[in-house]
Backbone as numpy.savetxt, mean C-alpha at the origin, in Angstrom:
# Nx Ny Nz CAx CAy CAz Cx Cy Cz
26.71 4.52 3.12 25.67 5.33 2.51 24.36 4.54 2.40
23.27 5.15 2.76 21.99 4.50 2.79 21.42 4.46 1.31
20.58 3.48 1.09 20.10 3.31 -0.29 19.28 4.42 -0.84
18.59 5.12 0.04 17.65 6.18 -0.43 18.09 7.59 -0.11
19.40 7.76 0.14 19.91 9.12 0.37 19.53 10.07 -0.78
19.13 11.21 -0.47 18.76 12.29 -1.42 17.46 12.00 -2.24
16.73 10.93 -1.78 15.43 10.67 -2.42 14.30 11.32 -1.59
13.29 11.72 -2.35 12.07 12.27 -1.66 10.95 11.31 -1.93
10.28 10.97 -0.82 9.24 9.98 -0.90 7.92 10.60 -0.39
6.81 10.17 -0.94 5.48 10.53 -0.48 4.68 9.23 -0.21
4.19 9.12 1.01 3.46 7.91 1.42 2.09 8.39 1.91
1.01 7.92 1.27 -0.34 8.30 1.63 -0.84 7.45 2.80
-1.71 8.07 3.60 -2.27 7.39 4.78 -1.21 6.73 5.63
-0.37 7.53 6.25 0.86 7.01 6.83 0.94 7.16 8.31
-0.22 7.27 9.03 -0.15 7.47 10.46 -0.15 6.16 11.26
-0.52 5.07 10.62 -0.58 3.79 11.36 -0.37 2.61 10.39
-0.22 1.41 10.95 -0.20 0.23 10.16 0.81 0.17 9.08
0.45 -0.30 7.92 1.41 -0.48 6.78 1.95 0.86 6.35
1.12 1.86 6.32 1.58 3.20 5.82 2.67 3.77 6.74
2.49 3.67 8.02 3.54 4.18 8.96 4.76 3.33 8.89
4.62 2.03 8.77 5.79 1.15 8.65 6.62 1.50 7.36
5.88 1.79 6.32 6.57 2.15 5.05 7.33 3.52 5.15
6.62 4.48 5.82 7.28 5.77 6.00 8.57 5.63 6.85
8.47 4.86 7.89 9.66 4.67 8.78 10.76 3.95 8.06
10.38 2.91 7.29 11.43 2.17 6.58 12.11 3.02 5.58
11.37 3.81 4.81 12.00 4.64 3.77 12.84 5.71 4.39
12.42 6.26 5.47 13.21 7.33 6.18 14.44 6.71 6.77
14.38 5.50 7.32 15.60 4.87 7.87 16.61 4.47 6.80
16.11 4.41 5.59 17.04 4.16 4.44 17.55 5.42 3.75
17.22 6.55 4.40 17.75 7.82 3.99 16.86 8.81 3.20
15.64 8.38 2.91 14.73 9.25 2.17 14.15 10.36 3.08
13.82 11.48 2.46 13.05 12.51 3.11 11.55 12.13 2.82
10.83 11.86 3.86 9.52 11.24 3.67 8.40 12.22 4.04
7.50 12.40 3.14 6.32 13.23 3.37 5.13 12.23 3.59
4.43 12.44 4.66 3.33 11.58 5.10 2.02 12.25 4.82
1.32 11.70 3.80 0.01 12.30 3.42 -1.10 11.83 4.34
-1.60 12.76 5.12 -2.48 12.41 6.30 -3.54 13.49 6.49
-4.58 13.14 7.24 -5.56 14.10 7.68 -5.20 14.77 9.00
-4.56 13.96 9.87 -4.31 14.44 11.23 -2.87 15.01 11.32
-2.76 16.27 10.98 -1.39 16.85 10.86 -0.72 16.91 12.22
-1.38 17.31 13.26 -0.74 17.48 14.56 -0.31 16.10 15.08
-1.16 15.13 15.01 -0.78 13.79 15.51 0.39 13.21 14.71
0.43 13.49 13.42 1.52 12.98 12.61 2.79 13.70 12.87
2.69 15.04 13.16 3.92 15.79 13.51 4.51 15.23 14.79
3.66 14.77 15.70 4.15 14.16 16.91 4.91 12.90 16.63
4.38 12.09 15.66 5.10 10.91 15.26 6.48 11.27 14.74
6.50 12.23 13.85 7.75 12.69 13.23 8.77 13.16 14.31
8.25 13.91 15.28 9.10 14.46 16.34 9.67 13.28 17.21
8.80 12.27 17.37 9.31 11.18 18.28 10.44 10.37 17.62
10.51 10.45 16.26 11.58 9.72 15.55 12.75 10.62 15.09
12.63 11.92 15.40 13.67 12.85 14.98 15.05 12.50 15.56
15.07 11.97 16.74 16.36 11.67 17.44 17.05 10.49 16.70
16.30 9.75 15.85 16.99 8.73 15.02 17.64 9.33 13.76
17.40 10.60 13.56 17.91 11.28 12.36 16.98 11.09 11.17
15.76 10.67 11.40 14.79 10.51 10.33 14.18 11.87 9.96
14.06 12.08 8.64 13.43 13.32 8.09 12.03 12.88 7.62
11.02 13.24 8.42 9.61 12.93 8.09 8.77 14.13 8.31
7.86 14.43 7.48 7.01 15.62 7.53 5.60 15.30 7.13
4.60 15.83 7.87 3.24 15.64 7.51 2.82 16.59 6.40
1.91 16.15 5.55 1.32 16.99 4.53 -0.16 16.59 4.42
-1.04 17.57 4.27 -2.51 17.27 4.37 -2.91 16.43 3.17
-3.64 15.36 3.45 -4.28 14.53 2.42 -5.55 13.91 3.02
-6.62 14.06 2.29 -7.90 13.44 2.65 -8.39 12.75 1.41
-8.40 11.40 1.47 -8.82 10.60 0.33 -10.24 10.89 -0.13
-11.05 11.43 0.71 -12.40 11.72 0.42 -12.57 13.17 -0.13
-11.51 13.87 -0.23 -11.50 15.23 -0.77 -10.44 15.36 -1.88
-10.96 15.17 -3.07 -10.02 15.08 -4.25 -9.16 16.35 -4.35
-9.62 17.53 -3.95 -8.84 18.72 -4.04 -7.55 18.62 -3.24
-7.57 17.82 -2.17 -6.42 17.64 -1.35 -5.28 16.90 -2.03
-5.64 16.08 -3.07 -4.61 15.34 -3.78 -3.60 16.32 -4.43
-4.18 17.29 -5.12 -3.34 18.31 -5.83 -2.56 19.13 -4.85
-3.19 19.62 -3.77 -2.54 20.47 -2.83 -1.39 19.71 -2.15
-1.63 18.43 -1.86 -0.63 17.61 -1.21 0.67 17.53 -2.13
0.44 17.19 -3.41 1.57 17.05 -4.33 2.25 18.38 -4.53
1.50 19.47 -4.70 2.11 20.77 -4.86 2.90 21.22 -3.64
2.47 20.88 -2.46 3.23 21.26 -1.29 4.57 20.54 -1.21
4.58 19.27 -1.56 5.83 18.55 -1.55 6.79 19.13 -2.65
6.24 19.34 -3.83 7.08 19.88 -4.89 7.60 21.29 -4.56
6.79 22.07 -3.89 7.24 23.45 -3.55 8.35 23.37 -2.54
8.35 22.36 -1.67 9.45 22.21 -0.68 10.65 21.52 -1.20
10.46 20.55 -2.08 11.59 19.68 -2.52 11.97 19.79 -3.95
11.01 20.17 -4.78 11.26 20.28 -6.25 11.11 18.99 -7.01
10.86 17.90 -6.29 10.77 16.59 -6.92 10.10 15.60 -6.05
9.61 14.52 -6.58 9.19 13.36 -5.82 9.70 12.13 -6.54
10.64 11.43 -5.85 11.31 10.25 -6.44 10.48 8.98 -6.23
9.76 8.90 -5.12 9.08 7.73 -4.72 7.69 8.04 -4.28
6.70 7.36 -4.82 5.30 7.48 -4.39 4.80 6.15 -3.95
4.31 6.14 -2.69 3.74 4.90 -2.14 2.20 5.22 -1.97
1.45 4.63 -2.89 -0.05 4.77 -2.81 -0.58 3.77 -1.83
-0.51 4.12 -0.56 -0.95 3.20 0.51 -2.43 3.28 0.85
-3.07 4.38 0.60 -4.45 4.55 0.93 -5.31 3.44 0.34
-6.19 2.89 1.12 -7.17 1.91 0.72 -8.24 1.81 1.74
-9.44 1.54 1.41 -10.53 1.39 2.35 -11.50 0.29 1.98
-12.23 -0.17 2.95 -13.23 -1.21 2.70 -14.48 -0.88 3.52
-15.58 -1.55 3.18 -16.82 -1.43 3.88 -17.44 -2.81 4.10
-16.87 -3.61 4.92 -17.34 -5.02 5.05 -18.80 -5.09 5.58
-19.23 -4.01 6.16 -20.67 -3.99 6.62 -21.70 -3.93 5.49
-21.27 -3.44 4.39 -22.19 -3.24 3.21 -21.63 -3.85 1.94
-20.48 -4.45 2.03 -19.78 -4.98 0.81 -19.77 -6.53 0.96
-20.70 -7.23 0.30 -20.86 -8.65 0.49 -20.78 -9.40 -0.86
-21.67 -10.24 -1.18 -21.69 -10.87 -2.50 -22.44 -9.96 -3.48
-22.53 -10.34 -4.73 -23.09 -9.44 -5.77 -24.50 -8.98 -5.42
-25.40 -9.89 -5.05 -26.77 -9.56 -4.83 -26.96 -8.68 -3.64
-26.18 -8.98 -2.58 -26.40 -8.35 -1.31 -25.50 -7.12 -1.03
-24.71 -6.71 -2.05 -23.86 -5.54 -1.83 -24.56 -4.31 -2.27
-24.44 -3.26 -1.43 -24.99 -1.97 -1.73 -24.24 -1.41 -2.95
-25.09 -1.11 -3.99 -24.49 -0.65 -5.27 -23.69 0.63 -5.14
-24.21 1.51 -4.31 -23.47 2.78 -4.13 -22.09 2.55 -3.49
-22.12 1.63 -2.47 -20.84 1.34 -1.83 -19.87 0.64 -2.79
-20.36 -0.21 -3.64 -19.47 -0.90 -4.62 -18.75 0.13 -5.49
-19.44 1.15 -6.04 -18.83 2.08 -6.91 -18.03 3.09 -6.07
-18.41 3.39 -4.82 -17.58 4.23 -4.00 -16.23 3.65 -3.70
-16.17 2.34 -3.50 -14.95 1.66 -3.24 -14.03 1.73 -4.47
-14.61 1.58 -5.69 -13.83 1.77 -6.87 -13.31 3.24 -6.99
-14.16 4.15 -6.74 -13.77 5.57 -6.74 -12.62 5.87 -5.88
-12.68 5.33 -4.64 -11.64 5.62 -3.62 -10.37 4.80 -3.85
-10.48 3.54 -3.99 -9.30 2.68 -4.03 -8.60 2.78 -5.37
-9.32 2.83 -6.43 -8.63 2.98 -7.76 -8.43 4.46 -8.09
-9.43 5.25 -7.77 -9.34 6.70 -8.11 -8.21 7.38 -7.45
-7.89 7.00 -6.19 -6.78 7.68 -5.52 -5.44 7.24 -6.21
-5.28 6.11 -6.60 -4.10 5.68 -7.31 -3.98 6.41 -8.64
-5.10 6.39 -9.38 -5.10 7.08 -10.70 -4.80 8.57 -10.54
-5.49 9.23 -9.65 -5.39 10.73 -9.60 -4.02 11.16 -9.05
-3.52 10.49 -8.00 -2.27 10.93 -7.44 -1.13 10.58 -8.34
-1.17 9.40 -8.96 -0.10 9.08 -9.91 -0.08 10.05 -11.07
-1.29 10.42 -11.56 -1.41 11.36 -12.71 -0.81 12.71 -12.38
-0.93 13.12 -11.10 -0.32 14.41 -10.68 1.20 14.33 -10.55
1.71 13.19 -10.19 3.10 13.08 -9.84 3.97 12.70 -11.02
3.43 11.85 -11.89 4.27 11.32 -13.00 4.91 12.40 -13.85
4.18 13.51 -14.16 4.88 14.59 -14.95 6.16 15.05 -14.23
6.14 15.15 -12.95 7.38 15.54 -12.24 8.42 14.47 -12.31
8.04 13.25 -12.31 8.99 12.14 -12.42 9.62 12.12 -13.83
8.79 12.44 -14.80 9.30 12.52 -16.22 10.35 13.62 -16.25
10.02 14.74 -15.64 10.95 15.88 -15.68 12.25 15.52 -14.92
12.12 14.69 -13.87 13.25 14.28 -13.06 13.96 13.12 -13.60
13.49 12.56 -14.76 14.12 11.43 -15.43 14.07 10.13 -14.64
12.95 9.92 -13.97 12.77 8.62 -13.34 12.04 8.73 -11.98
11.64 7.58 -11.55 10.93 7.49 -10.26 10.42 6.09 -10.03
9.90 5.88 -8.82 9.30 4.59 -8.50 7.95 4.76 -7.81
6.99 4.12 -8.36 5.61 4.12 -7.75 5.36 2.73 -7.19
4.95 2.68 -5.92 4.59 1.41 -5.28 3.13 1.49 -4.82
2.32 0.65 -5.34 0.88 0.66 -5.00 0.67 -0.48 -3.98
0.06 -0.15 -2.82 -0.26 -1.18 -1.86 -1.66 -1.64 -2.16
-1.68 -2.85 -2.76 -2.95 -3.48 -3.14 -3.39 -4.44 -2.09
-3.73 -5.68 -2.47 -4.22 -6.73 -1.51 -4.22 -8.05 -2.19
-4.01 -9.06 -1.41 -4.22 -10.47 -1.92 -5.64 -10.60 -2.40
-6.57 -9.83 -1.83 -7.92 -9.89 -2.26 -8.16 -9.48 -3.70
-7.18 -8.84 -4.31 -7.25 -8.48 -5.73 -6.92 -9.59 -6.67
-6.40 -10.71 -6.12 -6.07 -11.80 -6.96 -6.83 -13.11 -6.61
-7.32 -13.17 -5.37 -8.05 -14.31 -4.92 -9.55 -14.02 -4.72
-10.46 -14.61 -5.49 -11.85 -14.38 -5.34 -12.33 -14.83 -3.96
-13.38 -14.14 -3.46 -13.83 -14.39 -2.10 -15.35 -14.60 -2.15
-15.94 -15.06 -1.04 -17.39 -15.22 -0.97 -18.02 -13.98 -0.52
-17.25 -12.95 -0.21 -17.77 -11.65 0.20 -16.81 -10.52 -0.25
-17.19 -9.27 0.09 -16.32 -8.14 -0.21 -16.02 -8.00 -1.70
-17.02 -8.11 -2.55 -16.83 -8.04 -3.97 -16.30 -6.67 -4.43
-16.78 -5.61 -3.78 -16.28 -4.26 -4.18 -14.84 -4.08 -3.82
-14.42 -4.53 -2.66 -13.00 -4.41 -2.29 -12.14 -5.22 -3.21
-12.53 -6.45 -3.47 -11.73 -7.30 -4.36 -11.60 -6.77 -5.75
-12.71 -6.28 -6.33 -12.65 -5.75 -7.67 -11.78 -4.48 -7.70
-11.88 -3.63 -6.67 -11.14 -2.43 -6.65 -9.61 -2.72 -6.58
-9.25 -3.73 -5.81 -7.85 -4.08 -5.71 -7.33 -4.77 -6.95
-8.19 -5.55 -7.58 -7.80 -6.15 -8.90 -7.54 -5.04 -9.88
-8.36 -3.92 -9.87 -8.10 -2.79 -10.70 -6.78 -2.12 -10.37
-6.45 -2.04 -9.04 -5.20 -1.40 -8.68 -4.00 -2.25 -9.26
-4.17 -3.55 -9.30 -3.13 -4.43 -9.88 -2.97 -4.12 -11.37
-4.12 -3.93 -12.01 -4.06 -3.65 -13.49 -3.50 -2.24 -13.80
-3.92 -1.30 -13.03 -3.34 0.07 -13.31 -1.89 0.11 -12.99
-1.43 -0.71 -12.05 -0.02 -0.84 -11.82 0.76 -1.25 -13.05
0.22 -2.24 -13.75 0.89 -2.76 -14.97 0.72 -1.81 -16.12
-0.41 -1.13 -16.22 -0.61 -0.09 -17.22 0.44 1.02 -17.04
0.60 1.50 -15.88 1.57 2.56 -15.61 2.98 2.09 -15.94
3.26 0.86 -15.52 4.60 0.32 -15.81 4.88 0.29 -17.28
3.92 -0.11 -18.08 4.09 -0.15 -19.54 4.23 1.21 -20.16
3.38 2.10 -19.72 3.25 3.45 -20.34 4.42 4.33 -20.06
5.07 4.20 -18.92 6.10 5.18 -18.48 7.48 4.59 -18.28
7.67 3.29 -18.67 8.97 2.72 -18.53 10.03 3.54 -19.37
9.53 4.05 -20.48 10.50 4.79 -21.40 11.06 6.03 -20.71
10.47 6.46 -19.62 10.93 7.61 -18.87 11.67 7.19 -17.56
12.03 5.87 -17.52 12.67 5.34 -16.33 11.80 5.42 -15.07
10.55 5.33 -15.25 9.61 5.32 -14.14 9.04 3.90 -14.00
9.30 3.34 -12.79 8.82 1.95 -12.53 7.58 1.98 -11.63
6.76 1.01 -11.85 5.48 0.92 -11.06 5.29 -0.57 -10.67
5.22 -0.80 -9.39 5.02 -2.20 -8.91 3.97 -2.16 -7.78
3.43 -3.32 -7.51 2.46 -3.39 -6.42 2.84 -4.46 -5.37
2.51 -4.13 -4.13 2.70 -5.02 -2.99 1.32 -5.49 -2.58
1.10 -6.80 -2.46 -0.21 -7.36 -2.16 -0.16 -7.97 -0.77
-0.52 -7.22 0.27 -0.49 -7.89 1.61 -1.55 -8.94 1.74
-1.19 -10.01 2.44 -2.20 -10.95 2.94 -2.66 -10.46 4.27
-3.16 -11.35 5.13 -3.60 -10.88 6.42 -2.42 -10.33 7.17
-2.57 -9.09 7.63 -1.48 -8.37 8.29 -1.87 -7.96 9.70
-1.03 -8.12 10.60 -1.36 -7.90 12.05 -1.28 -6.35 12.38
-2.18 -5.63 11.79 -2.36 -4.23 12.16 -3.35 -4.16 13.33
-3.38 -2.94 13.96 -4.35 -2.77 15.05 -5.76 -3.00 14.54
-6.07 -2.53 13.35 -7.41 -2.65 12.83 -7.82 -4.14 12.66
-6.89 -4.91 12.13 -7.18 -6.32 12.02 -7.35 -7.02 13.32
-6.46 -6.69 14.27 -6.54 -7.27 15.58 -7.94 -7.01 16.30
-8.44 -5.83 16.04 -9.73 -5.46 16.63 -10.87 -6.14 15.98
-10.80 -6.45 14.73 -11.93 -6.87 13.90 -12.01 -8.41 13.72
-10.95 -9.11 13.92 -10.89 -10.57 13.67 -11.01 -11.38 15.04
-11.95 -12.25 15.07 -12.07 -13.17 16.20 -10.95 -14.14 16.23
-10.74 -14.71 17.43 -9.65 -15.70 17.55 -9.97 -16.94 16.70
-11.27 -17.30 16.61 -11.65 -18.44 15.84 -11.36 -18.24 14.37
-11.72 -17.00 13.86 -11.52 -16.72 12.42 -10.00 -16.65 12.15
-9.20 -15.99 13.04 -7.80 -15.93 12.82 -7.12 -17.30 12.78
-7.55 -18.18 13.64 -7.02 -19.56 13.67 -7.36 -20.26 12.33
-8.62 -20.15 11.89 -9.01 -20.73 10.62 -8.20 -20.18 9.45
-8.02 -18.86 9.43 -7.30 -18.28 8.31 -5.82 -18.76 8.29
-5.23 -18.80 9.47 -3.84 -19.22 9.51 -3.67 -20.64 9.02
-4.69 -21.45 9.13 -4.54 -22.81 8.66 -4.33 -22.94 7.18
-4.58 -21.80 6.46 -4.36 -21.78 5.02 -3.05 -21.09 4.66
-2.26 -20.69 5.63 -1.00 -19.98 5.33 0.18 -20.88 5.64
0.92 -21.32 4.65 2.04 -22.23 4.90 3.05 -21.67 5.88
3.31 -20.37 5.91 4.30 -19.85 6.91 3.72 -19.74 8.26
2.43 -19.99 8.36 1.75 -20.20 9.69 1.88 -18.91 10.62
1.80 -17.74 9.98 1.67 -16.55 10.81 1.04 -15.50 9.95
0.57 -14.45 10.69 0.11 -13.23 9.97 1.33 -12.47 9.59
1.17 -11.67 8.56 2.23 -10.73 8.11 2.28 -9.59 9.18
3.38 -8.84 9.11 3.51 -7.62 9.93 3.56 -6.42 9.00
3.20 -5.25 9.50 3.41 -4.05 8.66 4.84 -3.91 8.12
5.84 -4.39 8.98 7.19 -4.32 8.55 7.51 -5.20 7.38
6.85 -6.35 7.34 7.01 -7.23 6.09 6.56 -6.51 4.83
5.47 -5.75 4.93 5.02 -4.98 3.78 5.92 -3.82 3.51
6.45 -3.24 4.50 7.38 -2.12 4.34 8.71 -2.55 3.68
9.16 -3.76 4.03 10.37 -4.27 3.42 10.19 -4.49 1.94
9.00 -5.06 1.53 8.78 -5.22 0.10 8.70 -3.89 -0.58
8.03 -2.92 0.08 7.91 -1.59 -0.52 9.24 -0.93 -0.72
10.10 -1.05 0.30 11.46 -0.52 0.16 12.19 -1.14 -1.03
12.04 -2.43 -1.19 12.72 -3.15 -2.32 12.32 -2.52 -3.62
11.02 -2.31 -3.80 10.59 -1.69 -5.05 10.94 -0.19 -5.20
11.02 0.48 -4.08 11.37 1.90 -4.07 12.83 2.11 -4.42
13.66 1.14 -4.08 15.11 1.36 -4.19 15.67 0.79 -5.50
16.93 1.11 -5.72 17.60 0.55 -6.94 17.84 -0.90 -6.85
17.57 -1.51 -5.76 17.65 -3.02 -5.66 16.73 -3.67 -6.61
15.71 -2.98 -7.05 14.73 -3.54 -7.97 14.74 -2.75 -9.33
15.86 -2.21 -9.70 15.99 -1.27 -10.82 15.56 -1.95 -12.15
15.58 -3.23 -12.24 15.17 -3.93 -13.51 13.88 -4.61 -13.35
13.07 -4.16 -12.36 11.73 -4.82 -12.14 10.65 -3.69 -12.21
9.66 -3.91 -13.11 8.52 -3.04 -13.16 7.28 -3.86 -13.63
6.12 -3.45 -13.17 4.91 -4.23 -13.42 4.74 -5.44 -12.62
5.49 -5.55 -11.56 5.41 -6.77 -10.69 4.23 -6.62 -9.73
3.52 -7.74 -9.61 2.41 -7.81 -8.63 2.86 -8.84 -7.60
3.40 -8.34 -6.48 4.06 -9.18 -5.51 3.17 -9.50 -4.35
2.80 -10.80 -4.22 2.03 -11.20 -3.04 2.92 -11.39 -1.83
2.62 -10.70 -0.80 3.36 -10.79 0.49 2.36 -11.43 1.47
2.15 -12.71 1.41 1.03 -13.32 2.04 1.36 -14.62 2.75
2.68 -14.98 2.91 3.00 -16.16 3.59 2.67 -17.46 2.84
2.45 -17.33 1.55 2.12 -18.49 0.75 0.58 -18.77 0.68
-0.17 -17.84 1.12 -1.65 -18.05 1.12 -2.14 -18.39 -0.31
-2.96 -19.33 -0.49 -3.54 -19.84 -1.69 -2.55 -20.50 -2.66
-1.28 -20.72 -2.15 -0.28 -21.41 -2.93 -0.56 -22.89 -2.87
-0.59 -23.56 -4.00 -0.69 -25.06 -3.95 -2.13 -25.55 -3.78
-2.28 -26.76 -3.34 -3.52 -27.45 -3.28 -4.55 -26.77 -2.35
-5.80 -26.64 -2.77 -6.83 -26.10 -1.94 -7.07 -26.94 -0.70
-6.66 -28.18 -0.68 -6.78 -29.07 0.50 -5.72 -28.91 1.49
-4.87 -27.90 1.35 -3.72 -27.70 2.28 -4.22 -27.64 3.73
-5.21 -26.84 4.00 -5.66 -26.68 5.37 -6.18 -28.01 5.95
-6.85 -28.77 5.16 -7.36 -30.06 5.64 -6.30 -31.05 6.07
-5.19 -31.03 5.35 -4.19 -32.05 5.53 -2.99 -31.56 6.41
-2.74 -30.25 6.37 -1.52 -29.76 7.04 -1.85 -28.60 7.98
-2.46 -27.56 7.38 -2.63 -26.30 8.15 -3.36 -26.44 9.46
-4.48 -27.17 9.56 -5.20 -27.27 10.80 -4.45 -28.03 11.85
-3.64 -29.00 11.43 -2.79 -29.69 12.40 -1.75 -28.76 12.99
-1.28 -27.84 12.17 -0.29 -26.85 12.69 -0.94 -25.93 13.72
-2.27 -25.76 13.69 -2.93 -24.85 14.61 -3.31 -25.56 15.91
-3.18 -26.91 15.96 -3.61 -27.65 17.14 -2.65 -27.50 18.31
């Protein structure tokens, strides 16, 4: 018997990268997975391509920039299933072209990132938790970022928004534990998604890896495995956890790269 048999999961922004890996992992573990997406036809094609594995995956419309779609997404899943056992708040966005240090960051962009990255977690969780209370339990997994715990020389809006996601994770964990609702966060480090591969130069990637003791980028599947752990009963006594899945990035001495990491890259 699979760990998530008879469970209903909702994963936002699930057509690629970490979101798709999470949807596939939960489905392979037996969950009926709804994928909150804008591109319904393309996502249906993904679902059809995995149907021969016996995976039950369905697209449902979600547009993070359209708040009305949050409610319609949740209502559609409830109408079809009557419950949502697992919520993976995977949506997150950044604007590195306009999100820099404090002085040079566009103020409108700063607050827009808060609105989107924190607001989506707040609003979707607020819609779903009453159903989890009615169902006597559930698991919420927020996909945050190592950027929410490690200050940077740039991307202040993104970092602050992800720090807020970490905090709201623990707020929800405290407030709804009495209803057997758990809330945890997965904090990816540098992850080898298509978007990262396109945006990072070889020189930058090599430099970044010199700070990672495990000496590799993470994979979407690494993040999906952590998400599955929190979604399943394997973590039934864990809530409010902020789990860095980053290969040991920023662990230990700041001089690590000078003495060890760069030699590993040679």
